[in-house]
C-alpha positions as CSV (number, residue, x, y, z in Angstrom):
1,X,-56.9,-169.3,151.1
2,X,-58.8,-169.3,154.4
3,X,-60.1,-165.7,153.8
4,X,-61.6,-166.4,150.4
5,X,-63.3,-169.4,151.9
6,X,-65.0,-167.4,154.7
7,X,-65.9,-164.5,151.9
8,X,-67.5,-167.2,149.5
9,X,-69.3,-168.8,152.7
10,X,-70.6,-165.2,153.7
11,X,-72.0,-164.3,150.0
12,X,-73.6,-167.7,149.5
13,X,-75.2,-167.7,153.2
14,X,-75.8,-163.9,153.5
15,X,-76.6,-161.6,156.2
16,X,-77.2,-164.8,158.8
17,X,-73.5,-165.4,158.5
18,X,-72.3,-161.6,158.6
19,X,-71.2,-161.6,162.1
20,X,-69.1,-164.9,162.0
21,X,-67.7,-163.8,158.5
22,X,-66.7,-160.6,160.3
23,X,-65.0,-162.4,163.4
24,X,-63.0,-164.5,161.2
25,X,-61.7,-162.0,158.5
26,X,-61.0,-159.7,161.5
27,X,-58.9,-162.6,163.0
28,X,-57.1,-163.0,159.6
29,X,-56.7,-159.2,159.2
30,X,-54.7,-159.3,162.9
31,X,-52.6,-162.3,161.5
32,X,-51.8,-160.7,158.1
33,X,-51.9,-157.0,158.5
34,X,-50.7,-156.6,155.2
35,X,-53.5,-158.5,153.3
36,X,-55.2,-155.8,151.3
37,X,-58.2,-158.3,150.7
38,X,-59.0,-158.9,154.2
39,X,-59.3,-154.9,154.8
40,X,-61.2,-154.8,151.6
41,X,-63.7,-157.4,153.0
42,X,-64.0,-156.1,156.0
43,X,-64.7,-152.6,154.2
44,X,-67.6,-154.2,152.1
45,X,-69.1,-155.8,155.5
46,X,-69.2,-152.1,157.1
47,X,-70.6,-150.7,153.9
48,X,-73.4,-153.2,153.8
49,X,-74.1,-152.6,157.5
50,X,-74.4,-149.2,156.8
51,X,-71.4,-147.9,158.5
52,X,-69.7,-145.9,156.0
53,X,-67.4,-144.2,157.8
54,X,-65.8,-147.5,159.0
55,X,-65.7,-148.5,155.3
56,X,-64.0,-145.2,154.4
57,X,-61.2,-146.3,156.9
58,X,-61.0,-149.9,155.9
59,X,-61.1,-148.9,152.0
60,X,-58.5,-146.7,152.5
61,X,-56.2,-149.1,154.0
62,X,-56.8,-151.8,151.5
63,X,-56.0,-148.8,149.0
64,X,-52.9,-148.2,150.9
65,X,-51.8,-151.8,150.6
66,X,-52.7,-152.5,147.2
67,X,-53.0,-148.8,145.6
68,X,-53.4,-150.1,142.0
69,X,-56.5,-152.5,142.8
70,X,-59.5,-151.3,140.6
71,X,-62.1,-152.8,142.9
72,X,-61.1,-150.9,146.0
73,X,-60.7,-147.8,144.1
74,X,-64.3,-148.7,142.5
75,X,-65.7,-148.9,146.0
76,X,-63.7,-145.5,147.5
77,X,-65.2,-143.8,144.6
78,X,-68.5,-144.8,145.1
79,X,-68.3,-144.2,148.8
80,X,-67.4,-140.7,148.0
81,X,-70.2,-140.0,146.0
82,X,-72.8,-141.4,148.4
83,X,-71.2,-139.3,151.0
84,X,-71.2,-136.2,149.0
85,X,-74.7,-137.1,147.8
86,X,-75.9,-137.4,151.3
87,X,-74.3,-134.1,152.6
88,X,-75.7,-132.2,149.7
89,X,-79.1,-133.5,150.5
90,X,-78.7,-132.7,154.0
91,X,-77.6,-129.1,153.3
92,X,-80.7,-128.8,151.1
93,X,-83.2,-130.4,153.7
94,X,-83.8,-133.6,152.0
95,X,-87.0,-134.7,150.8
96,X,-88.5,-134.8,147.6
97,X,-86.7,-131.6,145.4
98,X,-85.3,-130.3,148.4
99,X,-88.5,-129.7,150.4
100,X,-88.1,-130.8,154.1
101,X,-90.1,-133.9,155.1
């Protein structure tokens, strides 16, 4: 119950409540390490913060705990695609039409 209350408050208040939400969800995840939703929410916070490697690990932990969850699978697939696209752009040289900036 507390986890969803913290997440709802973060979604309403936005970035201004991010640090507080992260702290509280981390505490909940420590108390309930088998809570896939806690790890999923932490993954979303990491993703939104641009920490894609951390987000991937957190989403994978959530997927291990709840392997049939469609939302977790979707986030992992989007993250994998984003990372592949980023790697391809880096390999090509980035910029418009693969031209260097």
